[in-house]
C-alpha positions in Angstrom: -0.1 0.0 0.1 1.5 3.6 -0.9 2.6 6.0 1.6 0.5 8.9 -0.1 -2.3 8.1 -2.8 -4.1 10.7 -4.7 -7.1 9.8 -6.9 -8.3 12.4 -9.3 -7.7 15.3 -7.2 -8.5 19.1 -8.1 -8.5 22.2 -6.5 -10.1 25.3 -7.7 -10.3 28.7 -6.3 -13.2 31.1 -6.6 -12.0 34.8 -7.4 -15.4 36.8 -7.7 -17.0 34.9 -10.5 -14.2 33.3 -11.8 -13.4 29.8 -11.4 -9.7 29.0 -11.1 -8.1 25.7 -11.6 -4.9 25.6 -9.7 -5.0 21.5 -10.0 -7.2 19.7 -12.5 -7.2 15.9 -12.0 -4.2 15.2 -10.5 -3.8 11.0 -9.6 0.0 9.9 -8.2 1.0 7.6 -5.7 4.0 7.7 -3.1 5.6 5.2 -1.7 7.4 5.2 2.0 11.0 6.4 1.8 11.0 8.0 -1.6 12.7 11.4 -2.4 10.4 13.2 -5.0 10.9 16.5 -6.3 7.7 18.2 -7.7 9.1 20.9 -10.3 6.9 23.0 -12.5 7.0 26.9 -13.2 5.1 29.9 -11.4 1.6 28.8 -11.7 1.8 25.0 -12.4 -0.1 24.2 -9.1 3.1 22.6 -7.6 2.8 24.9 -4.3 -0.9 24.0 -4.1 -0.4 20.0 -4.8 1.9 20.6 -1.7 -0.3 22.1 0.5 -2.8 19.1 -0.4 -0.1 16.7 0.1 0.5 18.5 3.6 -3.5 18.3 4.7 -2.9 22.1 4.7 -5.3 22.3 2.1 -8.6 20.4 0.9 -9.2 19.3 -2.6 -12.2 20.3 -4.7 -12.7 17.2 -5.7 -10.9 13.6 -5.7 -9.6 11.4 -2.8 -6.6 11.8 -1.2 -5.2 8.8 1.1 -2.4 8.8 3.7 -1.3 5.4 4.6 -4.4 4.1 3.3 -6.9 6.8 5.4 -8.9 9.0 3.4 -7.8 12.6 4.6 -10.9 14.2 3.0 -13.1 12.5 5.5 -10.6 14.0 8.5 -12.1 17.3 10.7 -9.6 20.0 11.4 -8.4 18.7 14.4 -7.8 15.1 12.7 -5.6 16.6 10.4 -3.5 19.3 12.8 -3.1 15.2 14.4 -1.7 14.1 10.7 0.4 17.1 10.2 2.0 16.9 13.7 2.7 13.0 13.9 3.6 12.3 10.1 4.8 15.5 8.3 7.7 18.0 9.0 7.6 21.1 7.0 10.6 22.9 5.5 9.4 26.4 4.0 11.4 28.7 1.8 11.1 31.5 4.0 11.9 29.4 6.9 8.9 30.4 8.7 10.1 30.7 12.4 9.0 32.6 15.3 11.0 35.7 15.6 10.2 35.9 19.6 11.7 32.0 20.2 15.1 31.3 19.6 16.6 28.1 18.0 15.7 25.6 20.3 12.5 27.2 21.2 11.5 27.4 17.3 12.7 23.8 16.9 10.9 22.3 20.1 7.5 23.9 19.1 5.8 20.8 17.6 6.7 18.9 20.7 4.3 21.5 22.4 1.0 20.3 20.7 2.1 16.9 21.5 1.9 17.4 24.9 5.7 16.8 25.8 6.8 18.4 29.2 9.4 21.4 29.0 12.6 19.1 29.5 12.4 16.4 27.4 11.5 18.3 24.2 14.1 21.0 24.7 16.6 18.0 25.5 15.6 16.7 22.0 15.5 19.8 20.6 19.1 20.3 21.4 20.3 16.8 20.4 18.8 17.8 16.7 20.1 21.1 16.7 23.4 19.9 17.5 23.4 17.0 14.9 22.6 19.8 12.3 25.9 22.2 13.5 24.4 24.7 15.7 24.9 23.6 19.1 26.2 27.1 19.7 23.2 28.9 18.4 20.7 27.1 20.7 19.6 30.4 22.3 20.0 32.9 19.2 16.5 34.4 17.5 16.0 34.1 14.0 17.3 37.4 13.6 20.7 36.6 14.8 20.9 33.7 12.5 22.1 33.6 8.9 19.9 32.5 6.4 21.5 28.9 6.1 21.3 28.4 9.9 17.4 29.4 10.1 16.6 26.6 7.6 18.6 24.3 9.4 16.7 25.3 12.5 13.5 24.6 10.0 14.8 21.2 9.5 15.0 20.3 13.4 11.6 21.5 13.9 10.4 19.0 10.8 12.2 16.2 12.5 10.9 17.1 16.3 8.1 14.9 16.4 10.0 12.0 14.0 9.1 14.1 10.6 7.7 10.6 8.6 7.1 13.0 5.5 9.1 16.3 5.1 7.9 18.7 2.6 10.3 21.2 1.4 8.7 24.1 0.0 11.9 25.7 -2.4 14.2 25.3 0.6 17.5 26.4 -1.8 15.3 29.2 -3.1 16.3 32.3 -0.3 19.9 30.3 0.1 23.2 31.3 -1.4 25.0 28.4 -3.8 26.8 27.0 -0.7 23.8 27.1 1.9 21.5 25.6 -1.2 24.1 22.7 -1.6 24.5 22.1 2.1 20.5 22.0 2.6 20.5 19.3 -0.5 22.7 17.3 0.9 21.1 17.4 4.6 17.7 16.2 2.5 19.5 13.6 0.9 20.7 12.3 4.2 17.5 12.5 6.1 16.0 10.4 3.0 18.7 7.9 3.2 17.8 7.3 6.8 14.5 6.3 5.9 12.9 9.9 5.8 10.7 10.5 2.9 11.3 14.1 1.1 8.7 15.7 -1.1 10.9 18.8 -2.5 9.1 21.2 -4.3 10.9 23.7 -6.5 11.1 25.4 -10.1 14.6 24.4 -10.8 15.6 21.4 -12.8 19.2 21.5 -11.0 17.7 21.2 -7.7 15.0 18.3 -9.2 18.0 16.3 -10.4 18.8 15.8 -6.9 15.9 13.5 -6.2 15.2 10.2 -7.4 11.9 10.4 -8.8 10.9 13.6 -10.3 7.2 14.7 -11.1 6.2 17.5 -13.5 3.4 19.7 -13.3 2.1 22.5 -16.0 -1.4 24.1 -15.5 -2.4 21.8 -12.8 -2.0 18.7 -14.3 1.1 16.1 -14.1 2.9 15.9 -17.5 5.9 13.9 -16.6 6.5 11.4 -14.0 9.2 8.9 -14.1 7.8 7.1 -11.0 9.0 5.0 -8.3 12.6 3.9 -8.7 12.4 0.2 -9.7 13.8 -2.1 -6.9 12.5 0.5 -4.0 12.1 -1.0 -0.6 10.2 0.9 1.8 12.4 1.3 4.7 11.4 0.0 8.5 11.1 2.0 11.4 13.0 5.5 11.4 16.0 5.6 13.0 16.3 8.0 16.3 18.0 11.6 15.6 17.9 12.1 19.2 16.1 11.4 22.3 12.6 10.2 21.6 9.8 12.1 22.6 6.1 10.5 23.6 3.2 12.2 22.8 1.4 12.9 26.5 -1.8 11.7 27.6 -4.8 14.4 27.3 -4.2 15.6 31.0 -0.6 16.0 30.3 -1.4 18.1 27.3 -3.9 20.1 29.0 -1.2 21.3 31.2 1.4 21.8 28.6 -1.0 24.1 26.4 -2.0 26.1 29.2 1.6 26.6 30.3 3.0 27.6 26.9 0.0 29.6 26.0 0.4 31.8 28.9 4.3 31.9 28.4 3.4 32.7 24.6 1.0 35.4 25.6 3.6 37.6 27.9 6.0 36.9 25.0 3.6 38.5 22.7 2.8 41.4 24.9 6.3 42.0 25.8 7.1 42.3 22.0 4.5 45.4 21.6 4.9 47.2 25.1 3.7 50.5 24.0 0.3 48.8 22.5 0.4 46.6 25.6 0.6 49.7 27.9 -2.0 51.7 26.2 -4.3 48.6 26.4 -3.7 47.8 30.2 -4.2 51.9 30.8 -7.8 51.4 29.4 -8.5 48.1 31.6 -7.2 49.9 34.5 -8.9 52.8 34.7 -12.1 50.8 34.1 -11.1 48.6 37.1 -9.4 51.5 39.2 -13.0 53.3 38.9 -15.1 50.5 39.7 -13.2 49.3 42.8 -12.9 52.6 43.9 -16.2 53.9 43.7 -17.4 50.6 45.1 -15.1 51.4 48.0 -15.9 54.8 48.5 -19.8 54.2 48.6 -19.1 51.3 50.4 -17.4 53.5 53.4 -20.0 55.9 52.9 -23.1 53.8 53.7 -20.9 52.3 56.5 -20.7 55.6 58.2 -24.1 56.6 57.5 -25.5 53.3 58.5 -23.8 53.3 61.4 -24.9 56.4 62.4 -28.2 56.4 61.5 -28.5 52.8 63.2 -27.3 54.3 66.5 -29.9 57.0 66.3 -32.8 54.9 65.5 -32.3 51.6 66.0 -33.3 49.5 69.2 -36.1 52.1 70.0 -40.1 52.7 69.0 -41.0 56.2 69.3 -44.3 56.7 70.5 -46.3 60.1 70.5 -49.5 61.7 70.8 -52.2 62.2 67.6 -52.9 60.5 64.9 -54.0 61.8 61.2 -56.4 59.3 60.5 -58.4 60.7 63.5 -62.0 62.0 62.3 -62.4 65.8 62.5 -62.8 67.1 65.8 -61.2 64.6 67.7 -58.7 65.5 70.3 -56.0 62.8 71.2 -55.2 61.7 74.4 -52.1 62.2 76.4 -50.3 59.3 77.9 -51.1 58.7 81.6 -48.2 57.4 83.8 -50.3 54.2 84.6 -50.4 53.8 81.0 -46.7 54.1 80.8 -46.2 51.7 83.5 -48.4 49.2 81.6 -46.1 49.1 78.4 -42.9 48.3 80.8 -44.2 44.7 81.5 -44.1 43.9 77.7 -42.2 41.5 76.4 -39.3 42.7 74.7 -39.6 46.4 76.3 -36.3 47.0 77.9 -37.0 50.9 79.5 -39.3 53.5 78.4 -38.2 57.2 78.4 -40.6 59.9 78.7 -39.7 62.7 76.9 -40.6 66.1 78.5 -39.3 69.2 76.6 -39.7 72.9 76.7 -38.5 75.3 74.8 -37.2 78.3 76.5 -34.8 81.2 76.8 -31.2 80.4 78.5 -28.5 83.3 79.0 -25.0 83.4 80.6 -23.6 86.7 81.2 -24.4 88.7 78.0 -25.2 86.1 75.9 -28.8 84.4 75.1 -30.3 81.8 73.0 -33.6 80.0 72.3 -33.1 76.8 73.2 -35.1 73.4 74.3 -35.1 72.0 78.0 -35.4 68.5 78.1 -36.3 66.6 81.5 -33.3 63.7 81.4 -33.5 60.7 83.2 -30.9 57.5 83.5 -31.8 56.2 80.3 -31.5 59.6 78.1 -28.2 59.3 76.8 -28.6 55.8 75.6 -32.0 56.8 74.1 -30.7 59.6 72.5 -27.4 58.0 71.5 -25.3 60.8 73.3 -21.9 60.7 74.6 -20.1 62.9 77.5 -17.5 65.0 76.5 -16.9 67.2 79.3 -18.0 66.7 83.0 -20.7 64.2 84.2 -24.2 63.1 83.5 -27.3 63.6 85.9 -26.8 61.3 88.8 -29.4 59.8 91.3 -29.0 62.5 94.1 -29.4 65.1 91.4 -33.0 63.2 90.6 -33.5 62.6 94.3 -32.8 66.1 95.6 -34.6 67.8 92.7 -30.9 69.9 91.9 -30.7 72.7 89.6 -28.0 71.5 87.5 -28.1 71.0 83.6 -26.1 69.2 81.3 -25.7 71.1 77.9 -25.1 70.0 74.4 -22.6 71.6 71.7 -24.9 73.5 70.2 -25.9 75.1 73.4 -22.2 75.3 74.5 -21.4 77.4 71.4 -24.6 80.0 71.5 -24.1 80.8 75.7 -20.2 80.5 75.7 -17.6 82.2 73.8 -15.2 80.3 72.0 -12.3 78.7 74.4 -14.6 79.8 77.8 -15.2 76.9 80.1 -18.7 76.0 80.5 -18.0 73.3 83.3 -19.2 75.2 86.8 -20.6 78.1 85.2 -24.5 79.3 85.8 -27.0 79.5 83.2 -30.6 81.1 83.8 -33.4 79.4 82.5 -36.6 81.5 81.7 -39.6 79.6 80.3 -41.2 82.6 79.1 -44.9 80.9 78.9 -46.1 78.6 81.8 -48.0 75.6 81.2 -51.7 75.8 81.2 -53.0 75.9 85.0 -55.7 73.3 84.1 -52.6 71.2 83.2 -51.2 71.3 86.2 -51.1 68.5 89.1 -53.4 69.5 92.1 -51.2 71.1 95.0 -48.1 71.3 92.7 -45.7 74.4 92.7 -47.1 77.4 90.7 -45.9 78.5 87.4 -42.3 79.8 87.4 -42.7 83.4 87.3 -38.6 84.6 86.9 -35.0 83.2 85.4 -33.9 80.2 87.6 -30.3 79.6 87.8 -29.1 76.2 86.7 -25.1 75.0 87.2 -23.7 73.4 84.2 -22.1 69.7 84.8 -21.5 68.3 82.0 -21.4 68.6 78.3 -22.9 65.8 75.9 -22.4 65.2 71.9 -24.0 62.6 69.2 -22.4 59.4 69.3 -22.0 59.1 65.6 -21.2 62.3 64.6 -23.1 62.5 61.5 -26.5 62.9 62.7 -27.3 64.5 66.1 -31.1 63.7 67.6 -33.8 66.3 67.9 -34.4 69.2 66.9 -32.4 72.4 65.2 -31.9 74.0 68.9 -29.5 73.5 71.2 -30.4 71.2 74.3 -30.2 71.7 77.9 -30.9 68.3 79.9 -32.2 68.9 83.2 -33.0 66.2 86.1 -36.6 65.0 85.2 -37.7 65.3 89.0 -36.5 68.9 89.0 -38.1 69.5 85.2 -41.5 68.4 86.7 -41.4 70.3 89.7 -40.0 73.8 88.5 -40.8 73.8 84.5 -43.8 71.6 83.8 -45.4 70.0 86.3 -47.8 67.8 84.3 -48.5 64.4 85.0 -49.5 63.2 81.4 -46.9 63.4 78.7 -47.0 63.9 74.7 -44.1 61.0 73.6 -41.9 58.7 74.9 -39.4 55.9 73.5 -39.7 52.4 74.1 -36.5 50.9 74.3 -35.7 47.6 73.0 -34.0 44.3 74.4 -34.2 42.8 70.9 -34.9 39.4 72.0 -38.3 39.7 70.6 -38.7 41.1 67.0 -39.1 44.9 66.9 -42.3 44.4 64.6 -44.0 42.1 67.0 -43.3 44.5 70.3 -44.8 47.2 68.0 -47.8 45.6 67.5 -48.0 44.9 71.3 -47.7 48.5 72.2 -50.8 49.7 69.6 -52.7 47.0 71.1 -52.3 47.8 74.6 -52.5 51.4 73.8 -55.8 51.3 71.7 -57.2 49.4 74.6 -56.7 52.1 77.1 -57.7 55.0 74.7 -60.4 53.3 73.0 -58.9 54.5 69.7 -55.4 54.7 67.7 -55.0 58.2 68.8 -51.1 58.4 68.7 -48.5 57.3 66.5 -45.5 54.8 66.1 -42.8 54.0 64.2 -40.3 51.2 64.2 -36.8 52.2 63.3 -35.7 49.0 62.5 -37.9 48.5 59.4 -37.2 52.0 58.5 -33.6 51.3 58.6 -33.8 48.0 56.5 -36.1 50.3 54.0 -32.6 52.9 54.2 -30.3 50.4 53.4 -32.4 49.1 50.8 -31.9 52.6 49.0 -28.2 53.1 49.9 -27.7 49.8 48.1 -29.6 50.4 45.1 -27.4 53.7 44.8 -24.3 51.8 45.5 -25.0 49.7 42.3 -26.2 52.3 40.5 -22.9 54.1 41.0 -21.1 51.1 40.7 -22.6 50.3 37.1 -21.9 54.1 35.9 -18.2 53.2 36.7 -18.4 49.9 34.8 -19.1 52.2 31.6 -15.2 52.4 31.4 -14.7 49.0 32.4 -16.9 48.3 29.1 -14.8 50.9 27.1 -11.7 49.0 28.2 -12.6 45.9 27.2 -13.6 46.9 23.6 -10.3 48.5 23.5 -8.8 45.1 23.9 -11.1 43.2 21.8 -10.0 45.9 18.9 -6.0 45.2 20.2 -6.8 41.4 19.6 -8.1 41.5 16.7 -5.1 43.7 15.5 -3.0 41.4 16.7 -4.8 38.1 14.9 -4.4 40.4 11.3 -0.5 41.2 12.1 0.0 37.7 13.5 -1.6 35.5 10.7 1.3 33.8 9.5 2.4 32.9 13.5 -1.2 31.4 13.0 -0.2 29.4 9.9 3.3 28.5 11.1 1.7 26.9 14.2 -1.4 25.2 12.6 1.3 23.9 9.7 2.9 21.9 12.8 0.2 20.3 14.4 -1.7 23.0 16.4 -5.4 22.3 16.9 -8.0 24.8 16.4 -8.8 24.9 20.1 -4.7 25.5 20.7 -4.8 28.5 18.4 -8.0 29.4 20.3 -6.4 29.3 23.5 -3.6 31.0 22.9 -5.1 34.4 21.8 -7.8 33.6 24.5 -5.2 33.5 27.5 -3.4 36.3 25.5 -6.3 38.7 26.2 -7.1 37.2 29.9 -3.3 38.2 30.8 -3.5 41.5 29.4 -6.6 42.4 31.3 -5.2 40.7 34.2 -2.3 42.9 34.3 -4.5 45.7 33.9 -6.2 44.6 36.3 -3.3 44.3 38.5 -2.4 47.9 38.1 -6.1 49.5 38.3 -6.4 47.5 41.6 -2.9 49.1 42.7 -4.3 52.4 41.7 -7.5 51.9 43.7 -5.4 51.3 46.8 -3.1 54.0 46.6 -6.3 56.4 46.0 -7.9 54.9 49.1 -4.7 55.8 51.1 -4.7 59.3 49.7 -8.7 59.9 50.6 -7.7 58.2 54.1 -4.2 60.8 54.8 -6.5 63.7 53.1 -8.9 63.5 55.8 -10.3 61.5 59.2 -14.0 61.4 58.9 -14.6 58.8 56.1 -12.6 55.6 56.4 -12.2 54.1 52.8 -11.1 50.6 52.9 -10.3 48.2 49.8 -10.8 44.4 51.0 -9.1 41.5 50.0 -12.5 40.3 48.5 -13.2 43.4 46.4 -9.5 42.9 45.4 -10.4 39.2 44.2 -13.2 40.3 42.7 -11.8 43.0 40.6 -9.2 40.4 39.6 -12.3 38.3 38.9 -14.0 40.8 36.8 -10.7 42.1 35.1 -10.4 38.2 34.0 -13.9 38.2 33.0 -13.5 40.9 30.7 -10.3 39.1 29.0 -12.7 36.0 28.5 -15.8 38.0 27.1 -14.0 40.7 24.5 -11.0 38.1 23.4 -13.5 35.7 22.5 -14.2 37.1 19.1 -10.5 37.4 18.3 -9.4 34.0 19.4 -12.2 32.4 17.3 -11.4 34.5 14.4 -7.9 33.1 14.5 -8.9 29.7 14.7 -11.1 29.6 12.1 -8.0 31.0 9.7 -7.0 28.3 6.7 -3.4 27.3 7.6 -2.8 27.7 3.6 -4.6 31.2 3.8 -2.6 31.9 6.7 0.9 31.0 5.4 0.3 32.8 2.1 0.2 36.4 4.3 3.2 38.7 5.1 
């Protein structure tokens, strides 16, 4: 059985509406171990025939068998396997990859066989030494002469065995001495059992072959046939330590490792373009990470302050908009408030007694709000003591005329830098409460300003929010407040402090049920701070997502830029794609290479973007103390994953386009 057999093979090309026959009914067979020269003038179809023989191109008509297998029934990856396992190519223009050294170029076919770096490097070294390039292993193609480059291409052809060596005008770009050396090497390879198919237009070169096939206008016009007495060789001798194709897992490991290495080399070879492409991704990632970090910090600050202000309490007040016209809401009596203290989930109740009045210190006076404070007031109103002390049990028991002021009151009554502790503040209620509301036997309404000694200064815990009105506030012992400022027993509002062992909504429902039973109707209002806080969190989450989405537009623009650059890269490296396919790369190998390159590009850009975000966060934190911006490891991981995803998404189209190229078309481009 012939090694190669063609029957009535035709290859036509369509140029617009014109049908151009490059091959027209070629039939021939080639035995293993032959040295065949295919000769013809330009346009005779010899290069097309070589492409068909090397499984780089498919015939339009006819059958093509290799070792009894019909190549016309094989898919793209199966043809790639044939080229990888059976063929070795020696091109006129060498077709070496410029970013690889001599050993890397020679070892390239073994990459797609899944051979590890050590074994394939050792075999490449042995082959190059045998071809006289032992001292040029680490030289790149531009550092080698034409003859040396052609010998590297011979080593590459022999890397996976090279049972069939296709040489396309191998002496065309060489001087006479190098050309003669090339023909000697081909004859030596044939003597060792390799099948040599030489394509040339030079009769003197063709004369070195044992069989000459002449083409003209796509037809075989002369063929002296297989030499008489030709005996097919046995197993090919080993030119170097053999390599064995790895299993699927090993092949995937080698494939991924080499794809990453190739991507880094390609990106390094176009530093400026790589930097500009990375800049787009870096800006996008930095924008998203920075805005997410800023909004997260702002949300945390606002929500912390708001939570400290409203969580853990249910305000209750007199009045309800749904009451019928003319209905007067009842105030809350002491026994009603006491009945609520026994409800499950109620930790304490703070009665809010407050009154607007005029306060004066020396020549400064201000309209302020006096509040009857008890032991729970600081906690209920989320206040912290910044100077002095708070009201104590003795103040409540003795109805002392002492006062704790907030920072607004201090600024209104005292000069800047003037100490407030121990100073007297005169309080004038201005208008006495309605006498009908007084407790029988209680004190008469105040008629003159009363002195109070300042014992402490308080401020809001959160800092961003303050509890109460826009007026400054004075905290007076509730016993003193009831005795000397407002002697009413009933109150208009109070706060229920929760112990959170019972759901707040359940406690609120119990409060409403109890007060409705006592008042006969719902003439009061309540508010669940926990529920409102959750609503506020939903709003802030939506706003944060909106800001992140706006920032993501820049990432989208960067991704489009990467896709554009990768499409340009595919166009510029078409010949490289053809070389890789010719030596056995599958479509998946080519697709993976360009996809990995896009991902690596985006990941590098993502790392730069993350670094920029971190530096920006440090700058913001150094410039101010109110808002702490923190870039978490989780955010960094998400940013890196997003940049990888951008590479996958926007690298897919260029990678698919590269893999879809025909090997013969790719090799023909410059």
